[in-house]
C-alpha positions in Angstrom: -11.1 2.8 -16.7 -9.6 0.3 -19.0 -9.5 -3.4 -17.5 -5.9 -4.0 -16.0 -4.8 -7.2 -15.1 -4.0 -7.9 -11.5 -0.8 -8.8 -10.1 -0.5 -11.9 -7.9 2.4 -10.5 -5.8 0.7 -7.5 -4.7 -2.5 -9.7 -3.5 -5.2 -7.9 -5.8 -8.5 -9.3 -6.2 -10.7 -6.2 -8.1 -14.2 -6.6 -6.7 -16.4 -6.7 -9.8 -20.1 -7.2 -8.0 -21.9 -4.3 -8.3 -24.7 -5.5 -5.5 -21.8 -6.1 -3.1 -20.3 -2.5 -4.2 -23.6 -1.0 -3.2 -24.2 -2.8 -0.1 -20.4 -1.5 1.3 -21.5 2.0 0.0 -24.7 1.5 2.1 -22.8 0.9 5.0 -20.2 3.4 4.8 -22.8 5.9 4.2 -20.7 8.6 2.6 -21.9 12.6 2.6 -20.5 15.5 1.8 -19.0 16.0 5.5 -17.4 13.0 5.7 -13.4 12.6 4.9 -13.0 9.0 3.8 -9.9 7.1 3.4 -9.6 4.4 0.9 -6.9 1.8 0.9 -6.0 -0.1 -2.7 -8.9 1.5 -4.5 -7.8 -0.8 -7.5 -10.1 0.0 -10.3 -12.3 2.4 -8.6 -15.3 0.5 -8.1 -15.7 1.9 -4.9 -14.0 5.3 -5.2 -16.3 6.4 -7.8 -19.5 6.3 -5.5 -17.3 7.9 -2.4 -16.3 10.7 -4.5 -20.1 11.3 -6.1 -21.2 11.9 -2.6 -19.1 14.7 -2.2 -17.0 13.3 0.1 -13.3 14.5 0.9 -11.4 11.5 -0.3 -8.0 10.1 -0.2 -7.2 6.9 -1.9 -3.5 5.1 -1.2 -2.8 3.0 -4.2 0.4 1.2 -4.6 0.0 -0.1 -8.3 2.1 2.3 -10.4 -0.3 1.2 -13.2 -3.5 2.1 -11.7 -2.8 5.4 -9.7 -2.2 7.5 -12.5 -5.2 6.3 -13.9 -7.1 7.0 -11.0 -5.9 10.7 -10.8 -6.6 11.1 -14.6 -10.4 10.1 -13.6 -10.9 12.6 -10.8 -8.6 15.3 -12.3 -9.6 18.6 -11.3 -11.7 17.6 -8.5 -10.2 19.2 -5.3 -12.1 17.1 -3.2 -10.2 13.5 -4.3 -6.6 13.0 -3.7 -4.8 10.0 -5.5 -1.7 9.0 -3.4 0.5 6.7 -5.0 2.3 4.9 -1.9 2.8 2.1 0.0 0.3 2.2 2.7 2.7 0.2 5.1 5.3 2.7 4.7 3.4 6.1 4.5 2.9 8.3 7.7 -0.8 8.3 8.1 -1.3 11.3 10.5 0.6 13.9 8.8 -1.1 13.0 5.3 -4.4 13.1 6.7 -4.1 15.8 9.2 -2.7 18.1 6.4 -6.4 17.4 4.6 -8.7 17.7 7.3 -8.8 17.9 11.0 -11.8 15.7 10.9 -11.9 11.8 12.4 -12.1 9.7 9.2 -13.9 6.8 7.8 -11.9 4.2 6.4 -13.1 2.0 3.0 -10.6 -0.7 2.4 -10.7 -4.0 0.2 -7.4 -5.3 1.8 -4.8 -7.9 0.1 -5.5 -10.6 2.1 -1.1 -10.7 2.4 -1.1 -7.5 4.4 -4.2 -6.7 6.1 -3.3 -7.7 9.6 -0.4 -5.7 9.0 -2.7 -2.7 7.9 -4.7 -3.3 10.7 -2.0 -3.0 13.3 -1.1 0.7 11.2 -4.4 1.8 12.1 -4.3 0.8 15.7 -1.0 2.7 16.1 -3.3 6.0 15.7 -6.8 5.0 16.2 -7.8 8.8 17.2 -7.5 9.6 13.5 -11.1 7.4 12.7 -14.5 7.2 13.4 -15.3 3.9 11.5 -13.4 1.5 9.8 -15.1 -0.6 6.8 -12.6 -3.2 6.1 -12.6 -6.2 3.5 -10.8 -8.9 4.9 -10.4 -12.7 4.6 -13.3 -14.5 6.4 -10.6 -16.5 8.4 -8.9 -13.2 9.9 -12.6 -11.1 10.6 -13.6 -14.3 12.6 -10.1 -13.8 14.8 -11.1 -10.3 15.1 -14.9 -11.0 16.6 -13.8 -14.0 18.3 -14.2 -14.9 22.4 -11.7 -16.3 24.8 -10.9 -19.9 25.0 -11.3 -20.3 21.0 -8.9 -21.2 18.3 -9.9 -17.9 16.7 -8.9 -15.6 19.6 -5.6 -14.1 19.6 -3.3 -10.9 19.6 -5.1 -9.1 16.9 -8.2 -9.8 18.9 -7.0 -8.2 21.7 -5.1 -5.3 20.1 -8.3 -4.5 18.3 -10.9 -4.6 20.8 -8.9 -2.3 23.0 -9.6 0.6 20.5 -12.9 -0.4 18.5 -16.4 -2.2 18.8 -15.9 -4.5 15.8 -19.1 -6.3 13.9 -19.3 -8.6 10.9 -21.4 -7.1 8.5 -21.4 -8.8 5.2 -20.2 -12.5 3.8 -18.8 -11.5 0.0 -18.2 -14.8 -2.1 -14.8 -15.4 -3.9 -17.3 -14.6 -7.5 -17.6 -11.1 -6.4 -13.7 -10.8 -7.6 -11.7 -11.1 -10.1 -9.2 -12.9 -10.6 -11.4 -15.3 -8.2 -9.9 -16.0 -4.6 -10.1 -19.3 -3.1 -11.8 -18.1 0.3 -14.9 -16.2 1.3 -14.4 -12.6 2.7 -16.3 -10.7 4.9 -16.7 -7.0 5.7 -16.4 -5.6 9.0 -17.2 -2.6 10.7 -14.9 -1.2 13.1 -16.4 1.6 15.2 -13.7 3.9 17.2 -14.0 4.2 20.9 -13.8 7.5 22.4 -11.2 6.1 24.8 -9.5 2.9 25.0 -11.9 0.3 26.5 -9.9 -0.5 29.6 -6.8 1.3 31.3 -3.7 -0.9 30.2 -1.1 1.3 31.3 1.8 1.6 28.9 0.4 0.2 25.4 3.7 -0.8 24.2 4.1 -3.1 27.7 0.7 -4.3 27.1 1.0 -5.5 23.3 4.2 -7.1 24.3 2.8 -9.2 27.2 -0.2 -10.2 24.8 2.5 -11.3 22.2 4.8 -13.3 24.6 1.0 -14.9 26.2 0.0 -16.0 22.6 3.6 -16.9 21.7 3.2 -20.3 22.7 -0.5 -21.1 22.7 -0.6 -24.5 24.5 1.8 -23.3 27.3 0.6 -22.2 30.6 0.5 -18.2 30.8 3.5 -19.0 33.7 5.7 -20.3 31.0 5.2 -18.0 28.2 5.7 -14.8 30.4 8.8 -16.7 32.4 10.5 -17.6 28.7 9.9 -13.4 27.6 12.1 -12.5 30.7 9.7 -9.6 31.9 11.2 -10.1 35.3 14.3 -11.4 36.9 12.9 -14.2 39.3 10.4 -16.7 40.0 9.2 -15.1 42.8 8.5 -11.5 41.2 6.5 -13.3 38.4 4.7 -15.5 40.8 3.7 -12.3 42.8 2.3 -10.1 39.6 0.1 -13.2 38.9 -1.0 -13.4 42.0 -1.8 -9.7 42.4 -3.5 -9.6 39.3 -5.8 -12.5 40.7 -4.7 -14.7 37.6 -3.8 -18.5 38.1 -0.1 -19.2 36.7 -1.7 -22.4 35.2 -3.9 -20.7 32.5 -3.4 -20.5 28.9 -3.0 -17.1 27.4 -6.0 -17.5 25.0 -8.2 -17.8 28.2 -7.4 -14.4 29.8 -10.0 -11.5 29.0 -8.9 -7.9 27.7 -10.0 -7.0 31.5 -7.7 -9.6 32.6 -4.6 -8.7 30.2 -5.0 -5.1 31.1 -4.6 -5.9 35.0 -1.6 -7.8 34.4 0.0 -5.1 32.1 -0.9 -2.5 34.9 0.9 -4.7 37.6 3.8 -5.3 35.3 4.1 -1.4 34.9 3.8 -0.9 38.7 6.7 -3.3 38.9 8.8 -0.9 36.9 9.2 -2.5 33.5 
């Protein structure tokens, strides 16, 4: 494929290091029995290797310059589907289920500016996937593997841990990309769980509670939840926290996934 200039507003940093490509492919371990979704294939550094494995590949590319070039590159190969679209706007379930009912692997070098949004999109349909192999800004990767009571621990940590085991597999230095970013990247593996790690009750309510608890990180859980107005009275909130076995003076960043799950179920029992 001919060289294409990166577009800054799309967050493009093309992977050019063949050693890194090889290591990512080793992690994904594509085979002819696999169905693989690639987000942001760019100039096809990883795409070509995925296709050569014989896997069914769906590659979603937003760049109107690159999508036609990729389609031309793989024309005549019925196992390859190049989709020109914004991954944040496309409905993944009908797209992927229309091609295969198997669980999909994901391989993606995500633009830094939308990585969290794309991950949330995957979390909305976790049953579609078996494994995600995502290249992210290292800082985001640190958040996803963080533990309670650390500055990295937060909303995305908890949302992800509910559905996936997350491990950091590889650090990628800026020189592996063109143009060269200012920060390190990390390749993370997300292994999908067969069911949510814990029972949170209504997952939408669980997410609202977690977001509220981290809305003002330095304030107590009591203040954050009261400000969010989940219940009408202080007495109701105090009772829910007491029944959950959680000290109202703690901060949200100290609560484990299990504790948030308990809190979510208690709120649901209260009729929320």
